SEKEMI-551617 format. One record per residue: residue number from 1; residue in one letter; chain; x, y, z of N, C-alpha, C, O, CB in turn. Coordinates in steps of 0.05 Angstrom, whole numbers, plus 5000, padded with zeros to 4 digits. Glycine has a CB too. Example, Ala and Ser with C-alpha at 12.3 -4.5 7.8 and 13.67 -1.06 7.14 Angstrom:
BEGIN
ATOM    i  aa  ch  n.px  n.py  n.pz  ca.px  ca.py  ca.pz  c.px  c.py  c.pz  o.px  o.py  o.pz  cb.px  cb.py  cb.pz
ATOM    1   A   A  5264  4886  5156   5246   4910   5156  5264  4934  5156  5285  4934  5169   5226   4911   5181
ATOM    2   S   A  5257  4955  5142   5273   4979   5143  5258  5001  5157  5268  5023  5161   5282   4988   5114
***
This chain:
BEGIN
ATOM    i  aa  ch  n.px  n.py  n.pz  ca.px  ca.py  ca.pz  c.px  c.py  c.pz  o.px  o.py  o.pz  cb.px  cb.py  cb.pz
ATOM    1   Q   A  5385  6304  8102   5376   6329   8099  5389  6344  8067  5411  6337  8057   5386   6345   8129
ATOM    2   V   A  5372  6362  8057   5384   6376   8034  5390  6406  8046  5387  6414  8069   5363   6377   8005
ATOM    3   Q   A  5397  6417  8027   5408   6444   8031  5397  6458  8009  5404  6448  7987   5439   6447   8033
ATOM    4   L   A  5382  6475  8008   5371   6484   7984  5377  6518  7985  5370  6530  8005   5338   6474   7984
ATOM    5   V   A  5393  6533  7958   5404   6556   7962  5388  6571  7935  5392  6563  7911   5437   6553   7964
ATOM    6   E   A  5370  6592  7942   5349   6600   7915  5375  6629  7907  5393  6641  7919   5303   6613   7927
ATOM    7   S   A  5367  6630  7891   5382   6657   7874  5365  6668  7846  5354  6654  7829   5417   6645   7862
ATOM    8   G   A  5366  6703  7847   5350   6701   7814  5333  6728  7822  5328  6746  7807   5325   6664   7803
ATOM    9   G   A  5324  6727  7852   5308   6749   7862  5315  6777  7853  5339  6782  7852   5308   6748   7890
ATOM   10   G   A  5297  6795  7847   5297   6828   7840  5274  6843  7844  5256  6838  7859   5303   6834   7812
ATOM   11   L   A  5278  6866  7826   5256   6879   7821  5257  6882  7790  5276  6883  7774   5254   6904   7837
ATOM   12   V   A  5234  6881  7788   5228   6883   7758  5195  6890  7755  5177  6885  7770   5237   6851   7741
ATOM   13   Q   A  5196  6906  7728   5169   6914   7713  5149  6904  7711  5152  6880  7704   5170   6917   7693
ATOM   14   A   A  5125  6911  7714   5107   6890   7706  5114  6889  7675  5125  6903  7658   5074   6897   7713
ATOM   15   G   A  5102  6867  7674   5118   6853   7646  5135  6839  7633  5135  6828  7610   5125   6861   7638
ATOM   16   G   A  5154  6840  7654   5171   6834   7651  5186  6801  7666  5173  6785  7679   5179   6858   7656
ATOM   17   S   A  5210  6798  7659   5215   6765   7659  5227  6762  7686  5228  6782  7699   5238   6753   7634
ATOM   18   L   A  5234  6743  7695   5257   6740   7716  5263  6704  7718  5246  6687  7714   5246   6755   7749
ATOM   19   R   A  5286  6701  7724   5288   6668   7727  5306  6664  7750  5328  6673  7755   5301   6651   7699
ATOM   20   L   A  5287  6645  7765   5293   6629   7798  5317  6613  7791  5319  6610  7767   5266   6604   7813
ATOM   21   S   A  5337  6602  7806   5345   6587   7809  5350  6581  7830  5349  6600  7845   5355   6587   7799
ATOM   22   C   A  5360  6550  7848   5358   6538   7874  5368  6505  7867  5357  6484  7859   5323   6541   7888
ATOM   23   A   A  5404  6515  7878   5422   6502   7878  5416  6475  7902  5412  6482  7925   5443   6523   7881
ATOM   24   A   A  5417  6450  7895   5416   6426   7925  5431  6419  7929  5443  6418  7907   5406   6403   7930
ATOM   25   S   A  5445  6411  7947   5462   6396   7962  5445  6374  7981  5421  6374  7989   5480   6417   7978
ATOM   26   G   A  5465  6357  7985   5464   6335   8015  5447  6319  8006  5433  6313  8026   5454   6346   8047
ATOM   27   R   A  5439  6310  7990   5422   6289   7984  5420  6278  7954  5428  6294  7937   5396   6297   7994
ATOM   28   T   A  5410  6256  7946   5397   6250   7916  5381  6266  7901  5357  6261  7902   5382   6229   7916
ATOM   29   F   A  5389  6287  7886   5370   6303   7884  5355  6303  7868  5339  6322  7865   5375   6319   7884
ATOM   30   S   A  5356  6274  7847   5346   6270   7828  5318  6257  7839  5294  6260  7831   5364   6255   7811
ATOM   31   S   A  5327  6246  7857   5299   6229   7865  5276  6239  7883  5257  6224  7889   5307   6206   7880
ATOM   32   Y   A  5278  6260  7889   5251   6277   7899  5242  6299  7885  5257  6317  7877   5254   6288   7926
ATOM   33   T   A  5214  6299  7882   5201   6317   7879  5212  6353  7877  5223  6360  7897   5185   6309   7897
ATOM   34   M   A  5211  6363  7868   5221   6397   7872  5199  6409  7874  5181  6393  7871   5238   6412   7848
ATOM   35   G   A  5188  6443  7879   5171   6450   7892  5185  6481  7886  5209  6483  7885   5168   6436   7920
ATOM   36   W   A  5165  6508  7881   5171   6532   7888  5145  6542  7899  5125  6543  7884   5183   6548   7865
ATOM   37   F   A  5142  6554  7935   5129   6565   7939  5136  6593  7940  5158  6603  7933   5120   6554   7955
ATOM   38   R   A  5110  6609  7950   5114   6637   7951  5103  6648  7978  5086  6635  7990   5100   6651   7926
ATOM   39   R   A  5112  6670  7988   5095   6686   8012  5095  6711  7999  5116  6724  7999   5108   6688   8045
ATOM   40   C   A  5074  6719  7988   5049   6752   7983  5057  6761  8010  5059  6746  8030   5004   6749   7980
ATOM   41   P   A  5061  6794  8009   5051   6799   8032  5029  6811  8042  5014  6828  8032   5064   6806   8040
ATOM   42   G   A  5030  6795  8072   5005   6798   8092  4992  6762  8085  4972  6754  8098   4977   6831   8079
ATOM   43   K   A  5003  6746  8069   4980   6729   8065  5004  6706  8074  5028  6708  8079   4962   6728   8030
ATOM   44   E   A  4986  6688  8073   4997   6652   8072  5026  6640  8055  5031  6649  8033   4970   6634   8054
ATOM   45   R   A  5037  6625  8064   5051   6619   8041  5038  6593  8017  5024  6573  8021   5079   6612   8054
ATOM   46   E   A  5048  6602  7997   5028   6584   7979  5039  6571  7954  5057  6581  7941   5002   6601   7970
ATOM   47   F   A  5027  6548  7946   5042   6534   7921  5044  6547  7898  5027  6563  7890   5031   6511   7912
ATOM   48   V   A  5069  6542  7883   5078   6552   7860  5071  6541  7843  5051  6543  7829   5099   6555   7857
ATOM   49   A   A  5095  6524  7842   5104   6500   7817  5112  6475  7829  5121  6476  7852   5130   6508   7797
ATOM   50   A   A  5110  6449  7817   5136   6433   7817  5136  6419  7795  5118  6416  7779   5140   6416   7840
ATOM   51   V   A  5162  6408  7797   5172   6383   7785  5172  6355  7788  5185  6353  7809   5190   6385   7785
ATOM   52   S   A  5166  6331  7781   5167   6307   7798  5193  6311  7791  5205  6328  7777   5151   6277   7793
ATOM   53   W   A  5203  6278  7812   5234   6272   7806  5245  6267  7777  5266  6275  7767   5242   6248   7822
ATOM   54   S   A  5230  6253  7770   5235   6250   7736  5239  6285  7709  5250  6293  7688   5198   6229   7727
ATOM   55   G   A  5220  6293  7731   5223   6322   7707  5197  6312  7694  5183  6330  7685   5256   6323   7679
ATOM   56   G   A  5191  6296  7691   5163   6291   7673  5132  6298  7678  5111  6294  7665   5162   6264   7670
ATOM   57   T   A  5137  6307  7696   5104   6317   7704  5114  6343  7719  5135  6346  7732   5080   6292   7729
ATOM   58   L   A  5089  6366  7713   5098   6392   7712  5073  6392  7735  5059  6373  7739   5100   6411   7681
ATOM   59   Y   A  5071  6420  7748   5051   6429   7764  5052  6454  7769  5074  6466  7770   5049   6417   7786
ATOM   60   Y   A  5026  6469  7774   5024   6496   7773  4998  6504  7787  4978  6489  7788   5026   6505   7745
ATOM   61   A   A  5000  6533  7798   4982   6533   7806  4970  6558  7783  4984  6573  7768   4984   6535   7835
ATOM   62   D   A  4933  6557  7785   4922   6567   7776  4928  6599  7764  4923  6610  7742   4906   6560   7790
ATOM   63   S   A  4941  6607  7788   4948   6638   7782  4975  6638  7768  4980  6662  7770   4949   6657   7809
ATOM   64   V   A  4990  6629  7758   5016   6631   7746  5018  6608  7724  5040  6602  7716   5039   6630   7768
ATOM   65   K   A  4993  6591  7713   4987   6575   7699  4988  6596  7666  4972  6614  7660   4959   6561   7713
ATOM   66   G   A  5013  6585  7649   5010   6597   7617  5035  6619  7622  5042  6628  7600   4974   6614   7607
ATOM   67   R   A  5051  6630  7645   5067   6648   7652  5094  6639  7664  5114  6648  7654   5053   6664   7669
ATOM   68   F   A  5096  6615  7689   5118   6615   7694  5116  6583  7692  5096  6570  7698   5127   6632   7718
ATOM   69   T   A  5144  6569  7679   5151   6551   7679  5179  6538  7703  5200  6546  7712   5154   6551   7654
ATOM   70   I   A  5162  6514  7706   5191   6499   7732  5199  6481  7706  5183  6473  7690   5179   6472   7774
ATOM   71   S   A  5232  6476  7706   5242   6455   7697  5265  6446  7718  5263  6459  7739   5249   6461   7670
ATOM   72   R   A  5286  6429  7719   5305   6419   7727  5316  6409  7712  5307  6399  7692   5304   6408   7742
ATOM   73   D   A  5349  6412  7723   5372   6392   7714  5385  6385  7729  5395  6399  7746   5389   6398   7698
ATOM   74   N   A  5388  6348  7724   5387   6334   7747  5417  6333  7756  5427  6330  7778   5374   6307   7743
ATOM   75   A   A  5430  6336  7724   5456   6339   7734  5470  6357  7749  5490  6348  7760   5467   6337   7719
ATOM   76   K   A  5465  6382  7753   5469   6409   7761  5462  6410  7795  5473  6424  7812   5450   6430   7742
ATOM   77   N   A  5439  6391  7798   5425   6389   7823  5417  6423  7829  5422  6436  7849   5445   6371   7848
ATOM   78   T   A  5405  6429  7804   5385   6450   7803  5360  6448  7790  5356  6430  7773   5396   6469   7793
ATOM   79   V   A  5341  6468  7799   5312   6470   7797  5311  6507  7783  5325  6525  7792   5296   6462   7834
ATOM   80   Y   A  5295  6509  7766   5291   6531   7763  5263  6543  7764  5244  6531  7773   5301   6535   7745
ATOM   81   L   A  5262  6563  7756   5230   6572   7756  5236  6603  7738  5246  6623  7748   5214   6579   7797
ATOM   82   Q   A  5229  6599  7706   5222   6621   7696  5198  6632  7694  5178  6619  7689   5230   6622   7678
ATOM   83   M   A  5200  6662  7699   5173   6675   7703  5172  6698  7682  5192  6711  7677   5170   6687   7734
ATOM   84   N   A  5148  6704  7670   5145   6714   7647  5119  6732  7649  5102  6717  7658   5146   6692   7628
ATOM   85   S   A  5108  6755  7645   5093   6765   7640  5080  6769  7678  5062  6762  7693   5081   6751   7615
ATOM   86   L   A  5100  6782  7676   5099   6788   7720  5077  6812  7722  5070  6832  7709   5140   6805   7740
ATOM   87   K   A  5072  6800  7744   5038   6823   7752  5053  6830  7787  5064  6814  7803   4988   6795   7754
ATOM   88   P   A  5048  6857  7789   5054   6872   7815  5046  6846  7840  5060  6842  7859   5031   6906   7817
ATOM   89   E   A  5018  6829  7834   5006   6810   7858  5026  6789  7856  5023  6773  7875   4972   6796   7853
ATOM   90   D   A  5055  6780  7836   5072   6761   7843  5094  6765  7852  5113  6749  7852   5076   6749   7828
ATOM   91   T   A  5096  6800  7864   5112   6806   7888  5108  6793  7916  5091  6800  7932   5108   6833   7892
ATOM   92   A   A  5133  6763  7920   5136   6756   7949  5158  6750  7945  5174  6759  7929   5120   6736   7963
ATOM   93   V   A  5161  6729  7967   5195   6714   7977  5177  6682  7969  5156  6672  7975   5211   6721   8026
ATOM   94   Y   A  5199  6675  7953   5196   6655   7939  5216  6636  7942  5238  6642  7933   5193   6662   7917
ATOM   95   Y   A  5213  6610  7954   5209   6595   7963  5222  6563  7945  5205  6553  7930   5183   6603   7967
ATOM   96   C   A  5246  6549  7946   5251   6528   7931  5246  6510  7958  5250  6518  7981   5281   6528   7913
ATOM   97   A   A  5235  6478  7950   5223   6463   7977  5232  6438  7952  5232  6439  7928   5182   6470   7993
ATOM   98   A   A  5239  6408  7977   5243   6393   7962  5227  6367  7984  5230  6364  8008   5274   6395   7950
ATOM   99   D   A  5214  6354  7969   5199   6335   7981  5212  6320  7997  5235  6313  7996   5187   6321   7966
ATOM  100   S   A  5190  6312  8019   5200   6293   8035  5210  6263  8036  5226  6251  8050   5186   6294   8047
ATOM  101   I   A  5190  6255  8009   5196   6226   8003  5205  6224  7976  5200  6238  7957   5173   6208   8007
ATOM  102   S   A  5222  6202  7978   5233   6197   7949  5212  6191  7928  5189  6184  7934   5254   6172   7950
ATOM  103   Y   A  5220  6194  7903   5202   6173   7877  5174  6179  7884  5158  6161  7876   5206   6133   7879
ATOM  104   R   A  5163  6196  7895   5134   6194   7890  5122  6195  7872  5133  6211  7857   5123   6206   7899
ATOM  105   S   A  5097  6183  7859   5084   6187   7837  5060  6203  7844  5039  6197  7831   5078   6164   7823
ATOM  106   T   A  5060  6219  7859   5036   6243   7860  5054  6265  7872  5076  6263  7883   5006   6235   7882
ATOM  107   L   A  5037  6287  7867   5041   6319   7886  5033  6311  7911  5014  6296  7912   5021   6350   7876
ATOM  108   R   A  5047  6321  7939   5036   6324   7957  5047  6351  7970  5069  6356  7981   5038   6302   7970
ATOM  109   R   A  5023  6371  7964   5044   6394   7969  5056  6401  7994  5077  6414  7999   5033   6417   7961
ATOM  110   T   A  5033  6387  8015   5042   6392   8044  5062  6367  8055  5061  6359  8079   5014   6394   8063
ATOM  111   D   A  5077  6357  8037   5097   6344   8049  5135  6346  8045  5153  6329  8047   5087   6320   8042
ATOM  112   F   A  5135  6372  8041   5153   6386   8022  5178  6385  8049  5171  6404  8063   5139   6423   8008
ATOM  113   G   A  5191  6378  8055   5209   6377   8081  5238  6391  8081  5256  6383  8097   5213   6346   8088
ATOM  114   S   A  5242  6410  8063   5269   6418   8059  5263  6447  8053  5243  6449  8038   5286   6402   8035
ATOM  115   W   A  5271  6468  8059   5267   6500   8053  5287  6508  8048  5306  6498  8061   5256   6519   8071
ATOM  116   G   A  5289  6527  8029   5309   6546   8025  5306  6568  8039  5288  6569  8055   5311   6551   8001
ATOM  117   Q   A  5328  6596  8035   5316   6612   8058  5301  6631  8043  5288  6644  8060   5338   6625   8079
ATOM  118   G   A  5295  6639  8019   5280   6646   7992  5298  6666  7987  5320  6672  7996   5246   6657   7991
ATOM  119   T   A  5280  6676  7965   5289   6702   7946  5270  6715  7950  5249  6705  7957   5294   6700   7917
ATOM  120   Q   A  5275  6747  7946   5251   6764   7942  5250  6778  7911  5267  6791  7898   5252   6787   7966
ATOM  121   V   A  5221  6770  7903   5214   6782   7879  5197  6805  7885  5181  6802  7903   5202   6764   7861
ATOM  122   T   A  5196  6827  7872   5186   6852   7873  5180  6868  7848  5197  6883  7836   5203   6866   7888
ATOM  123   V   A  5151  6864  7839   5142   6867   7817  5129  6898  7812  5109  6909  7821   5126   6846   7813
ATOM  124   S   A  5148  6907  7796   5140   6944   7806  5116  6949  7783  5119  6934  7764   5174   6974   7799
ATOM  125   S   A  5089  6970  7782   5068   6969   7769  5080  6998  7752  5067  7008  7734   5037   6967   7789
***
């Protein structure tokens, strides 16, 4: 089992930036795809971005492509989400998640088995 702790959320004006961090502990971080999901008010949780275990493949939802950047530092057991050009519709609780299978070669959005508690991001207009 892996423990995930997100940080970096907050209140920002539209057009601003935030950087979320997710610190992992409890298993070999570098072996697993890591992802960010979010739950917008009144909506289901949705996929935002993911980075493969090697860091070589990145995945993004269409709604954030070109504005958000996911990255990982395996030496620090941390995954990041840099969010630029934020919009009010990006307001959500953002969750860090870890894949349940190590060294997976493809993204399986439904197979993230470990989750953090979430961090609130609020974008004001």
